[in-house]
N, C-alpha and C positions, 0 to 999 in steps of 0.2 A: 504494500500500500504506500502511496506517495503522499507526503504531508508538506504543506507550506509552513515551514517553521520560522522563516525570516526572509524579508526582502533583501535584495542585493544592496540597495541604498542603505538600509538600516544596519546591515552587517558591516558595511564600510564605516558608518558612523561609530559603531561599537568597537570595531577593531582599533580605531584611533583612540577612543576613550580607554580601552584596555591597556594600550601602550603608554598612556600619559597619566593615568590615575590608578588608585588602588581598588581593584575589583576583587570579588571573591574573598571577603574578609568576615562574613557573617557566621559561617559554620563553627569557628572556634567558640563563639559565645554559647553555643548549644551542644558542645562536645559531650557533656554528661548525658543529656537526653538522647542524642543520636546514638551513642554507644549502648545505652540501655535498650533502645528499641532494636538495634542490631542483634543484641543478645536475646531478647524476647523472640525475635524472628528466626533465631539460629541461622543468621545470614552467613553464607559461605562467600558470597561475592557482593560487591557494592558498586553502584553507579552514582557518581557525583555529577548531577545534571545541571549544567551551567556553572561549572567549577571556577571559572576564571583562571588566571595564570598561577595563583598561589597553591592550588591543589591541596587545600587544608584537610580534606577528608582522607586523601591518600596518607598524609602524615599521621592522622588520628588512628588509622587502621593499618599501620605499617606491616602488621602480621597477617593481613587478609588480602585477597585479590580485590583491588579497587581500580575502577576505570574512571578517568576524568573526561568529561565531555563538555565542550563549549564551542558552539558554531562560530563564535567571534574571535576565537584564538586558533589560528591556522594549524598549529601542531596538535590541537585537541578536537578538531572539527570532523574527524572521521565518524561515520555512523556508529553509534554505540551498540553494544550487545546487551540483551536482557540480563538483569541481575535480580537476586533475591530481594535486595533492599535498594531503593532509590532515595537519594538525598538531594533536595533542591532548596537551597537557601538564598533568599533575596534575588530571585530570578523572575518569577511569574509577573511581577509588576513591571518588568522591563519588556515584556512581550508586546508586539504590535497587536492591537485589539482584533484586527481581522485574521490574525494567525493563532489566536488563543485556543480556539477549539481544536485545531490541528496539533498544537503543542501538547495540550492535555491528552489527546488521543495517542500521540506518540509516546508520552510518558506511560500511559495506561498499558501499551504494548510492551514496555520495557520493564516495568516493576512486576516481579513475580510473586512477592509476598507482602510487601508493604512499602510505605513512603514516609519520609519526614519532610515537611514543608514549612518554611518560614516565608511570609509574604508581608512586605512593607505596605502600610495603608496610608502613607503620607507622600508628599512630593520629595524628590531626592535633592540632596545638596549638589549633585553633579548635573551638569548641563551637557547635552550632546554638541558636537561641533556645529551643527546647524541651528543651535539656539533652543531646541526643545528640551524640556525637563527629561532626565534619564528615566524617570518612572512614567511610562506611557499609560498605565492603568492605576489610578489612585482611587481605590474602593475599599470598603470595609468588609467585615465578616458576612454581612447580609448579601453581598455580591458573590464572594468567594465560596462560601459553604455549599450552596446549592450546586454550583458547577463541580466541585470536588466530590460531593456526596452522590452525584449522579454516576460517578465512575468507581468510587471506593467507599469502604465503610469507615466512618469516623471512629477512631479509637480514643484519641485524646485531643483536646482543644484548649488553647489559651489565647486570650485577647489582651493586648497591651495598648497603650495610648497610640502607638504608631506601627504596630505589627501584630500579626496573628501567627500562631504556631498550630500546625495540624499534624497529627500522627494518624496515618490512614492504613487500613488493611485492604489487600486485594479481595474483591468480592468473589465468592465461589462461583464457578461457572454454572449456569442454569442448565438442567438437563434438556436435551434436544427433543 
C-alpha cells in the first residue's frame, strides 16, 4: 500500500530545520514510561518513528534491536520495518494535515503490539524556513483521541498544559 507521508516541499523545509536546530529531543523526558511499556509488551524490537538525528530511543535501548526512522533525515528515510513497539515522540503535530490519515495508517501497519505517543498541543518555538510554525497541527486531546482510538486501544493517557501522552495497544484482528 502506498501512503502520502510528506510532500517534497515540506520534506525540504524539515531537512533544513533538522540541520540547523535540535530535533528529536522529547523521548528522553519519557524514558521511564517508554521503557516500562516496552517491558509490558515484551518488545523484542522497537521502531522510533520520526526519530530525528539524535536517535535517543536507540540509546535508551542499546541492548535491543531499534530502528530509527525519519523521512526528513536522509540517512534514516528508508522505509521502516514493522516492530513490536513503536515510539513516536513530538512528531504527529508536525505532520501536514492532508497527510495525517496516511501517516496514522502507516504507523498502524508498523506497530505490532503497541505504541507510545507524545503529541504537543501548542505552537512550536521553531519556525520553518518558509515562515510557518513547525507545528502544523495545534489541537488538543479532543482532536487526537478519536483519531488514535479508531486504530488502537487506549491503555494509558495523560494530558498536560501543552502535551498529551498516549500508550496504545494494537487492536486484535477481527475474525473474517
